[in-house]
Structure formats: C-alpha cells, structure tokens
N, C-alpha and C positions, 0 to 999 in steps of 0.2 A: 278634273280641275288641275290646272297647272299653277305652280307657285312661281311667280316671275318678278324679278326686280324691274321696275319701270323708271323712266327718266325723272318722273316727279319726285322720286326718292333721292336723287342726287343732292349731296350737300355741297359739293365743290371742293371737298378735302379728299385728295387722292387716296390716302391710306384708309380713311374711314369709309369712303365709297367702295373701295376694293373689298374691304372686309364685309360690308353689307351685301355686296353682290355674291360673295362666296357663301355667306350665311343663307341667302335665299336659294342658292343652288343646292346646298345641303338640306335645307328644309324641303325642297322639291323632291330630293332623293328619299327622304324619310317618308313623305306622303306617298310616293310611288310604291315604295316597299310595302307600306301598310295596305294600300289599295289593291295591290296585286296579290295579297295574301301570302307574302313571304313569311318565313319562319319567325317565331317569337324572338329568337336570338338575333336574327338579322334586323328586325325592326328595332329591338332594344339597342342593338349596337349602333344603328343609325341615329337614334335619338340621343344616345349617350355621347356620340361624337359631336353631334350638333350642339348639345349642351356644353360640352367642353370648349367648343369654338366660341360660344357666346361668352363664357367666362373670360377667355383670352381677349376677346374684343372689348369687353367692359374694362379690363385691366389696362389695355392700350389707350382707350378713350380717357380713362381717369388719369393716366400718366400725362397725357397731353394737357388735360385741364390743370393738373398740379403745376406743370412746367410753366404755364402761362398765367398762373394765379387767377384762374377763372372764378369770378365772383359767385356764380351759382353752382360751384363744385359740389357742395354738400347736398343740395337739392337734387342734382343730377345723379350723384352717387346713391342717394336714397331711392330714386326711381329704379336704378339697377338692382339694388338689394331686394326691393319689393318684388320685382320680376323674378329674381333668383328664387325667392321663397315659393312663389307660385309654381315655377317650373320644377323645383325640387320635389314638390308634392306630386305633380303629375308624373314625373320620371319614376318616383318610387311606386306609384300605383301601376304604372306600365310594367315595371319589373316584377311586381308582386302578382298582378292579375293577368299579365300577358298582353299581347298586342291586339286586343280586340278592337273592332272598328270604332266603337264609341270613345274609347280612350285616345285612339289615334286622332280622331276628328277633334276632340277636345284639346289635345296637345297642339295640333296644327292651328286651330282657331285662336287659341291663346297666344301662341308664338307670333302668328302672322298679324293679328290685331294689335298686339302690344308693340311689335317692332315698327310697324308702319306708322303708328301714332308717334312713337318715340323719335323716329327719324324725321318725320315731317315737322315736328315741333321742337323738341329739346335739342336734337343734334343740329338742326339748321340754325338754331339760335346760337349754339356753341360755335359753329363755323363762322357765323356773322361776327361774333365777338373776336375770334381769331383774326379775321380779316381786318377788323377795325383797329386792332392793336398792333398789327404787323407793320414793321417799318419797310418802306419800299427798298428793293435791292438797288444799290448804286449802279449807275451805268458806267461802264468802263470808258476811260478816256484814251485808251490805246488806239 
C-alpha cells in the first residue's frame, strides 16, 4: 500500500497544501519502514519525526486562523488537540512495545483517516473563508 497525496485533497492554499504533501510523503516513509521490517529505532524515529511535523503544521495553521480572526478557530483548534491526544497515545505505545505490525498499521490508519477527513472538510472550509475575506490585489496602473 502506498500513502499518496491526491488532488482531491488540495485546499488551494499553497502553504497548507505543501505541508500536507510533505506530511503524506513522511507518512509513506513511516509505512515503508514498518512494512519492510526496519529496526524498532528506525520506525520509531520515522513516526516521531512525522509527529513533530504534524505539530508544526497545526501551529502554522492555527497562526493563520488567528491572523484572519477565523470564526471557527476554537473548533478547529479542538480538532487538532483531540488528534494530538490520540497520536500521543499511539506514539507512546509504539515506543514502549516496539514497532510491531499491528501498532504500525493502527498508527497509519489513524493518521491517514484523520488527516484525509480533516483536509477535505475543516481545512477546505478554512481556505474558503480565507478567500472570501481576502481583498483583491490592486492592479498596477504603471
């Protein structure tokens, strides 16, 4: 199974889309390492890096929302925190029990399912709001 970013996940916001694409690439790396039976340390390192990347992405997304005074900021932020709690639990289990196949599959499924739903619904609504409130760039008269 390949983990792949698809065009239906594009939000139209360059920074957010680029981060989502990178997240999918890293998720694919994690899955490949787990599937190929890489060492426990390597799989743990891959998921830890992935998790740190997610935290950075959430912080960036929330900063954008604050900057534009997004009305659903608290709801969106709560979705991020709930996901962080779920992933923290899985990462801890992965570190304690090792990179066995069942935990790797559970981690992949949770991350993939959550992020696809979040992008398709919450992030696309956010980007639509950004577009609706953005002022058009003036055309130069030079």
